C-alpha positions in Angstrom: -6.9 16.1 14.9 -3.3 15.2 15.7 -1.7 12.5 13.5 1.5 10.5 13.6 2.6 8.6 10.5 5.2 5.9 10.8 7.2 4.8 7.7 6.9 8.4 6.5 10.0 8.1 4.3 8.3 5.6 2.0 6.1 6.1 -1.0 2.7 5.9 0.7 3.9 7.4 4.0 5.1 10.5 2.2 1.8 10.8 0.4 -0.1 10.5 3.6 1.9 13.2 5.3 1.5 15.5 2.2 -2.3 14.9 2.1 -2.8 15.6 5.8 -0.7 18.7 5.6 -2.7 19.9 2.6 -5.9 19.5 4.7 -4.4 21.6 7.5 -4.1 18.7 10.0 -1.4 18.6 12.6 0.8 15.7 11.5 4.2 14.3 12.4 5.9 12.0 10.0 8.6 9.7 11.3 10.7 7.6 8.9 12.6 4.4 9.8 15.6 6.3 11.2 13.3 8.4 13.5 11.1 5.5 14.8 11.9 1.8 14.9 8.5 0.2 15.3 10.0 -3.0 16.6 11.1 -1.1 19.8 8.4 -0.8 22.4 10.4 1.9 24.2 10.9 3.9 21.0 7.2 3.8 20.3 6.3 4.9 23.8 8.6 7.8 23.6 7.2 8.9 20.2 3.6 8.7 21.4 4.4 10.5 24.6 6.3 13.3 22.7 3.9 13.9 19.9 0.6 12.9 21.6 -1.3 11.7 18.5 -4.9 11.0 18.5 -4.5 8.8 15.4 -1.5 6.8 14.3 -1.1 5.6 10.6 1.3 2.7 10.3 3.0 2.8 6.9 6.1 1.2 8.1 6.7 -2.3 6.6 9.1 -4.8 5.3 8.1 -5.0 1.6 10.9 -7.1 0.1 8.6 -9.9 -1.0 11.3 -12.1 -2.4 13.9 -11.5 0.4 11.2 -12.5 2.9 11.3 -16.1 1.6 14.8 -16.5 3.1 14.4 -14.0 6.0 10.9 -14.5 7.3 12.1 -13.7 10.8 12.9 -10.1 9.9 9.7 -9.7 7.9 7.7 -11.0 10.9 9.5 -8.7 13.3 8.6 -5.6 11.3 5.3 -6.6 9.8 3.8 -8.5 12.7 5.6 -7.8 16.0 5.9 -4.1 15.2 2.2 -3.5 14.6 1.4 -5.4 17.8 3.7 -3.1 19.7 2.1 0.0 18.1 -1.4 -1.2 18.9 -0.5 -1.8 22.5 1.1 1.6 22.8 -1.9 3.2 21.2 -4.1 1.5 23.7 -2.0 2.9 26.6 -1.9 6.4 25.1 -5.5 6.6 24.0 -4.8 6.8 20.3 -6.5 5.1 17.4 -4.6 3.2 14.7 -4.8 2.8 11.0 -2.6 0.0 9.7 -1.7 -0.6 6.1 -1.8 -4.1 4.7 -1.8 -6.0 1.4 -3.5 -8.2 -1.1 -0.9 -10.9 -0.4 -2.9 -12.1 2.6 -5.1 -13.9 0.1 -4.2 -17.0 -1.8 -4.2 -15.2 -5.2 -5.6 -18.3 -6.9 -7.6 -17.6 -10.1 -10.9 -15.9 -9.4 -13.5 -14.0 -11.4 -14.7 -11.6 -8.8 -12.7 -9.3 -6.4 -11.9 -10.5 -2.9 -14.4 -9.0 -0.3 -13.0 -7.7 2.9 -14.3 -10.7 4.8 -13.0 -13.4 2.4 -10.9 -16.1 4.2 -7.2 -15.3 4.1 -4.7 -17.9 2.9 -1.3 -16.3 2.3 1.2 -18.3 0.1 4.4 -16.3 0.8 6.4 -15.4 3.8 5.6 -11.7 3.2 1.9 -12.5 3.1 2.1 -14.5 6.3 3.9 -11.7 8.1 1.4 -9.1 6.9 -1.6 -11.2 7.9 -0.1 -11.6 11.4 0.2 -7.9 11.6 -3.4 -7.4 10.7 -4.5 -9.9 13.3 -2.3 -8.3 16.0 -3.7 -4.8 15.4 -7.4 -6.0 15.5 -6.8 -8.1 18.6 -4.9 -5.5 20.6 -7.0 -2.5 19.7 -10.6 -3.7 18.9 -13.0 -0.9 18.1 -10.3 1.7 17.7 -8.3 0.3 14.8 -8.7 -0.3 11.1 -6.7 -2.3 8.6 -6.4 -0.7 5.1 -5.4 -3.3 2.5 -4.0 -2.0 -0.8 -2.1 -3.4 -3.8 -0.1 -2.7 -6.9 1.0 0.7 -5.6 2.8 3.2 -7.7 3.5 6.9 -6.9 5.7 9.9 -7.3 8.1 8.9 -4.6 10.3 5.8 -4.7 10.7 2.9 -7.1 7.6 1.4 -8.7 6.3 -0.2 -11.9 5.1 3.0 -13.5 8.5 4.7 -13.0 10.3 1.6 -14.4 8.1 1.6 -17.5 8.7 5.3 -18.1 12.5 4.6 -18.0 12.3 1.5 -20.2 10.2 3.3 -22.8 13.1 5.6 -23.6 15.8 2.9 -23.5 14.3 -0.2 -25.2 12.5 -0.7 -28.5 10.3 -3.4 -26.9 9.4 -4.5 -23.4 8.1 -7.9 -22.3 5.5 -7.6 -19.5 3.6 -10.3 -17.6 0.0 -10.8 -18.8 -1.2 -13.6 -16.5 -1.4 -11.6 -13.2 -4.5 -9.5 -12.7 -5.0 -6.8 -10.1 -5.7 -3.2 -9.6 -3.0 -0.6 -10.4 -3.3 1.9 -7.5 -2.0 5.4 -7.1 -0.6 5.9 -3.6 -1.9 9.5 -3.5 -5.5 8.1 -3.9 -4.9 5.7 -1.0 -3.5 8.6 1.1 -6.6 10.6 0.4 -8.8 7.7 1.6 -6.7 7.2 4.7 -7.2 10.8 5.5 -11.0 10.4 5.0 -11.2 7.3 7.2 -9.2 8.6 10.1 -11.8 11.0 11.6 -14.5 8.3 11.2 -12.5 5.6 13.1 -14.1 4.6 16.4 -17.8 5.1 17.2 -18.6 1.8 15.4 -16.2 2.3 12.4 -13.4 -0.2 12.6 -12.1 -3.4 11.0 -10.9 -4.1 7.4 -11.2 -1.8 4.4 -9.8 -2.2 0.9 -8.2 0.8 -0.8 -7.3 0.1 -4.4 -8.3 1.9 -7.6 -11.3 0.4 -9.3 -11.3 -1.8 -12.3 -8.9 -4.5 -13.2 -5.8 -4.9 -15.4 -2.8 -7.1 -15.9 0.7 -5.7 -15.7 0.7 -5.9 -19.5 -2.5 -3.8 -19.7 -0.9 -1.3 -17.4 2.3 -1.1 -19.4 0.4 -0.5 -22.6 -1.6 2.3 -21.0 1.6 3.9 -19.8 3.1 3.8 -23.3 -0.1 5.2 -24.7 -0.1 8.1 -22.2 3.6 8.7 -23.1 2.5 9.2 -26.7 4.3 6.1 -28.0 3.1 2.8 -29.6 1.6 0.5 -27.0 2.4 -2.4 -29.3 6.0 -2.0 -28.2 4.8 -3.8 -25.1 4.8 -7.6 -25.6 2.9 -10.0 -23.4 4.7 -12.8 -21.5 4.0 -15.1 -18.6 5.0 -15.2 -15.0 7.0 -18.4 -15.7 9.3 -16.2 -17.9 10.3 -14.2 -14.8 10.8 -16.8 -12.0 11.1 -15.3 -8.5 11.6 -16.8 -5.0 8.1 -15.7 -3.9 5.0 -16.7 -5.9 2.9 -13.8 -7.3 -0.9 -13.8 -7.1 -2.6 -14.7 -10.3 -5.6 -12.7 -9.2 -5.5 -10.0 -6.5 -8.4 -7.6 -7.3 -10.1 -6.4 -4.1 -13.7 -5.5 -3.5 -14.6 -2.1 -1.9 -18.0 -2.7 -0.3 -17.2 -1.5 3.2 -16.8 2.1 2.1 -20.5 2.3 1.5 -21.1 1.7 5.2 -19.4 5.0 6.0 -20.8 6.9 3.0 -17.6 7.1 1.0 -17.3 6.0 -2.6 -14.8 3.4 -3.9 -11.6 4.9 -5.3 -11.8 6.0 -9.0 -10.9 3.8 -12.0 -7.2 3.0 -12.3 -7.0 4.6 -15.8 -8.3 7.9 -14.5 -5.8 7.8 -11.6 -2.9 6.9 -13.9 -3.9 9.7 -16.4 -3.4 12.2 -13.6 -0.4 10.6 -11.9 1.8 9.8 -14.8 2.9 13.4 -15.7 3.9 13.9 -12.1 5.9 10.7 -11.9 7.5 11.5 -15.3 8.4 15.0 -14.1 10.0 13.6 -10.9 11.9 11.0 -12.9 13.3 13.8 -15.2 14.4 15.8 -12.1 16.2 12.8 -10.7 18.1 12.4 -14.0 19.1 16.1 -14.2 22.7 16.6 -12.8 
């Protein structure tokens, strides 16, 4: 199968390219400089040149707070871009996997994870732009597209919460971390694996929305304590605090755990527990962090 990955310079995009390469797939990764997904002409040229059977869209505007004052840019990249991609895929006979987010839900306090068909109700500009992108893809390419929602991503590449905690552990005696937001810490490499699994199944009745997050639930405080534990230091150096202590322009979901029922329909298991994923991921992230610090 021939794949094209947009946003291939980002954390998840790089992992998707790496996973597909590991599997021996023919894959082209294009970063933002190589492909502007808001340009219909650029998309057409890329699809004509590379001839993908399947496109994975990892390109996105992810500056959640900045989107509150620049919703136009967020919408252009997160909504208009996916629509242009879907239309181009329809013209070129390609299928499309589009990556989305938990921010399409309200994030109001719940006790059970959001199923794939739960009503959406975004409360931020970022969430609205991502929901519009989901809708565009499913409208323009019905039957040959899938939306893969994920959340709380961390990985070897790029900035993320786990890398930040690794750095703070070595620089501060204590760290205050929010304990009133609950979700699912998710290793981007696990999501990349699931995207690679889903791609060949897309079409022939397999389409629509899937949730790809590691299983289980945690607060950011829980995650930070587990990171400190795996680093061999005292988890009590992490102190709980509230969202109100760190005010931001965009509201954060109080609860954003996602259910994974749709994987059963295509005989794939839900992603493993977040602790197991973190146990494997953290040494790799720590090694990469040390390499960055080495002159």
